[in-house]
N, C-alpha and C positions, 0 to 999 in steps of 0.2 A: 701813664696807665697802672691801673692797680694790678696785683700780683698776689694770688693767694698764697704761694709758695713763702713769700718774703713775711707776710702777716703773720702766717703761722710760726715762721722762724724766730720772729721777734717776740712772739707770744712765749715760746718755748725758753728764750734765752731770760726773758723777764721772770718768768715763774721757775725755772730751774728744772723743769723736767719734759720728757719726750710727750707728744701727743700720741695717746694710745687709744683715743675714741675713735671706732669705728665709723665710716661713712661721712664724718665731718668735714674732712678736708676735701672730700669730692663735693660735698655741699655747698662749700665756699667758691671752689673753682667754679662750678656752674654759676653761682651768683656773679661772682667777679667778671665772668665772661659776658653775662648778660649786662651787666652794668657798662663794661668797656664798650659794648657794640651798640647798645639800645638806650642809654641815659648820658646825654652829653653833659657832661659836668664842668663847672667852674672851676678854676684852680682852688679857690677857696671850698667850693663844693666838694671836690674830689678829696681835699685834705679831711674834710669833716667826714667825709664816707670812710675814709682809711682809719681815722681815730675811733670811729665807732666798731668798725669790724676788728680792729685790734682789741679795743676793750672788751668785746664780746669774747674773744679767744681767750685773754686774760683770765676773766672772770670764770670761764669754764675750766682752764686749766688748774686755777687755783682751787676751785672745788675738786679736782679730780686730784690734786696732791693732798688736800685733806684728808681725802678718802683712802689714799695709799697709806697715809701717816696714821690713820685712825680708822682701820677696817671694819669696826664695829658700827660706824656710821651706815653701811651698807645695809645693817638689819633693823634700822630705824624704821619702825611702822608707820606707813602714812594709811591712816584707816578711815573709811568712809567719806573721802573727800568729795566735795559738791563743785562741780564744773558749771560756772555760769555761763552762758553763751546766747547766741542768736545772731541775726544777720547783722553785721557792722552799722551802727547808728540806729540800732533799734531798742535803745535804752538799757543796755547792757551795763554801762558804768552807773548810771542812777540807780538800778537795782543791785550793784555792787556796794554802793554807797550806803544802801537800806540795810544790806547784810551786816555792813561794818559797825552797825548800831548794836549788833546781837553779839553779847559777851561769849557765847558759847563757841564761837567760830573764830578761826585764825586766818587772817588774810594778809597778803604780802604787801609791805609798805613800800612807798616810792623809793627811799633809799636803799633797801633790801635788794630789789630788782636790780639795781643798777651797781651796788656794792655789797655782794652777798657775802664775802669773806672779809675777816673771820667769822666762823658761826657765832650769832649772838649769845648762845648758851656758854662756849668756851672763853669769851671775852666780853662781858657785859659792858664794860667801860667804854668799849670802841663804838657802843650803839649811839651814845650822844654825840661823839666825834664825827661819825658817819652822817648822822642826820644832818648836823650843822654843816659839813662839807657839801651835801647834796643840795641844800637849799641855796647855798652860796655859788654852787656850781650852775643851778637853775637860773639865778639872778643874771649871771655874767653871760649865759648863751641866750638867755631871752626867748620869747615865742614871736611867732607871726602875729600881725595885728589882727584882733578879733579870737584869739585863741580861746580866751576864757569863754566867750559865748558860745564857742563852738564845742568845747571839750570841757566837761565837769573835772576839775583837777585840783588838788591842793598839796602843797609842798611836803606835808607829812601825811597825806592821806593813803587809802589803800590804792594798790596798785594792780594791772593786769598782768598776765603771763607772758607778754609779748618778749620783754627782754631774756626770759630764761630761755624761749623756744629760738629765740635770734642767736643765742650763744652757740647752737648747734646748726645755726642756718636753715631752720625749719619752720620760720614764721611766714605765714602767707601776707601779714601786714607788710612786709617789706616792699610790696608791689604798690603799696600807698605811699612809702617814703621816697621811693625812687620807680623810675619806668623800667620795668625788668619783666615784660611780658612772657619771654622765653623760659626764664627762671619760673615764674610762677606756675606756667602750665607743667613744667618739668615737676615740680613740687606736688601738683594734684596728681599727677600720674605715675611718678617714678619713686620720688624721695622716700627714704625709709622713716616714716613718721613714729614708729615703735621705737627707734632708737631716739629720735627726738624727744618722745616723752619720757624715755628712760633717763637721758640727762636732765630734763625738767624736774623728776622725781628726786634725783640727787641733790639738787639744789634745795629741795624741799626739805630732804632729810637733814642737810647741813643746817638750815635755819631752825628745824626743831630739835635738834640734838641737843642734850641736857638742858632742854627747856620743858615748859609745860606742854602737854600733848592736848591738842584741840583739834577736832575736825577741821581741815582747810576749805575755805570757799575760794575758788580759783576761776577768777574772771578771764576771759578772752572770746571775743566775738567768734574768732576763727578756729575755736576748739569744734564748732559744728562740722569741719572737714576732716576731723580725726576721731570720731566717736568710737569705731571698732578699734583702733590703735590705743585709744586711752582704755579702754576695757581689756585690752590684752596686758597693759602696764598695771592698771587699778582694776582688778575684778569687781571691787565693792562699789566702783564710783558711781555717784549719782548726778542726774543732768538736770538743769533747769535751762529752759531755752524760751527766751521773750521773741514776740512776733508783731511785726509793724508792717504798714503798707509799704511793699517793695519800692513804689515810685518814690516815696520819701526817704527811704533809705539810700536808695541811688542818688538821688539829688544831694543829700548830706554828705555821702562818702566822697562823691566827686568834688564838692567844694574843700573838704579835708585833704583831699589827696592833692587837688592843685596847690593848694596852700604850703602843703609839706614838700612837693617835689619843687616849688618854686625857690626854696632856701637854698637847693643844692644845683639847679640846673644852670648851664651856660647861659641861657638866654630865656626868652618869655616861653611859658608853659603852653602848648596849644589845649585850649579848653575843651575842644572837641575830641581830640585825641583822648584826654583824661575821661570824657563821657564814654568813648568807646570800650576803652580798658575796663573802666568800672562796670558797664553793662555785663561784659563778660565775667568780671571778677563776681559779680552778685549772683549773675546765672549759676556758674559753677558751685557756689556757696548752697543755693537752692536745691540744685540736682543732688548734691551730697547730702541735704537734709532730707529730701524725699525718699532717696535710696534706703537710708537708715531708718527711716519712719516705716518702710515696707518690710523691713528685715525682722529678724527674731527678736531684736533687743529694742525696737521701737517704743514698746511699751514703758521703757525705763525713763522716757523723758517727760518731766514734768513742763507742760506749756504754759507761758504767761502771757495774757493779752496786754500788750502797751498800752492800750487806751484806759483797760480797767486799772492797770497799776498805777498811772497817772490820777485816775479819779478818786482811788481809795487805796493808797499804799498798804496800809494796815491790814486791810480785808485781803488783800492780793498774798502780803506775807503770810497770813493765817491759813489762807489756802494751799501755799506752797510749803509751809510746815507742815501741815497734815500731809501732803503728798511724801515727805521725807520722814514720816511717822514720828514727828517730835510735835511737841506744843509750842505755844506763844506765849511766854511769861509775860504778864502784865508791864513789867519794866521794859521789856523789848518792846512792846506796842507802842510804850510811852515814849521811848528813845526814838523810834522811828517818825512817830508823829512830830516830836520837837524838832527833828531835823529836817523834815519838810517844811515846818513852820519857818525855821530858820532859813530856809532855800527856796523860795518862791520862785515862779515862773519868771525869767528874765532877769533875775537878781545879777546875772553876772554879764549881761547885755543881751542884746536881740540877735537871732541869728537867721538871716534871709539867704535863701538859695532857690533856684528852680532849675528843673531839668532842661529848658530851652537855653539856659546859659552854656549848657555842655551838648548842645547840638542833638538832644534827645527828644523824641516825640511821646508825651504823657499817655496818648492813647495806644501806641504800639507797645510801650512799656507795661502798660495795664494789661493788655492781652497776653503778652509774655508770661507773666507771673500768674495767671488766673487759676491754673491747678493748684499752685501752692497756697494762695488766698482762699479758696473753696475748702481745701483739706483742713486748714487750721483756723479756719472761719475768721479770718484778717478782714477788716472792712477798708473801705477807702478811708483816706486821711481824713476829710470833711465829716464822714458819717462816724467815724471813730472819735473825732474831736467832740462831735456833737454828743455822742452817748456818754463821753466823760464828763459832759459840761464845762468844757473848756473851749469851746469854738469862739474865735475872734470876731468882732463886729465887722471886719473888713471881708472880701472875697478871700476863699483858699482854693487855690487850684491844685491839681496833681503836680506833686512836686515842688510846691511853693507854700509851706506852711507859714512862712513869716515868722512870728514871734511864739509858736506854739509849743516849741519842745520845752519841758520842766527843767529849770536850770539848764538848758540847753544839753539835755541828756543824749548821750551819743548812742 
């Protein structure tokens, strides 16, 4: 059985300080309780989960220690950050990789998200060591079969914010890694996301300290559940949100979740259970999007049509830049075009999935998300692909796009 107290205690011994972050211990207790009751782990799986939770606590406490030793880090300004988000599997990682062609923005690197200390500006030589160590670690761990086709990832590429949010156990994506439905609903209804984003900000300040300042581009699909909390921590935050047919999103996140849970579960993962979990997961994300859209700050979100993005990435980047109040330099447009040419559709493998595999009815799913699709003018997948000029020769059914994802964009 996992025990939150022993994980925190070991992290405190490792770093040499007491954990003074408010709420975090309670978050971990909730997560561990849900894991122990709702996710039957294999012995190896439990060891993997504990190792990850310990690493999260160590990384967070190391950041806290740096702040205690160098209080000026707390004054490091995170100015005009751009939060990239959307329903999971709606092209957010693809969009992030396009942002990474733009020299004007700073993105989190893969090795930084999992090994954020020491701050690169305080120890530049550590960057090379940590990058190499991360690549070797990834090779040793390996990925599930078909990972490259399902998720756009490079060992030294840009990374999302999941790791920084997981360090305070406030990441909705934990429900994809593990089956923790009680924890997920508690996160949505009660967890203090303001504190989670304050710790997230602290890690950004550490990475930026004594380094060149650029606006951060911060991708995580699940940022959509914390828009008000982000504004409390970052009043000048800017939001960009991708939109794709929720039927496709649901089928794709079900496949990803099934594969991720299978690596840690004691036995076969029930695919229909995954489908039910993910239907609820996506519904709660959609509800949060719709609520924010109707609120006083809904106008601050720049909305991106997934199908328009894959049809003409440079055009959509220009539109998005206008929304941010900046131009699109020629070299940025050329870099985006070059990256897209080097990473064509299916370059990393074919990505097949369907709603039926997860016990979900396409018509019922489409009806459930009608209001969302109407509000943001989101077409059904077949119509969107036809509009984008990427409709395949074979049939495309709801929740079964076959090989239509650009470079398997999540």
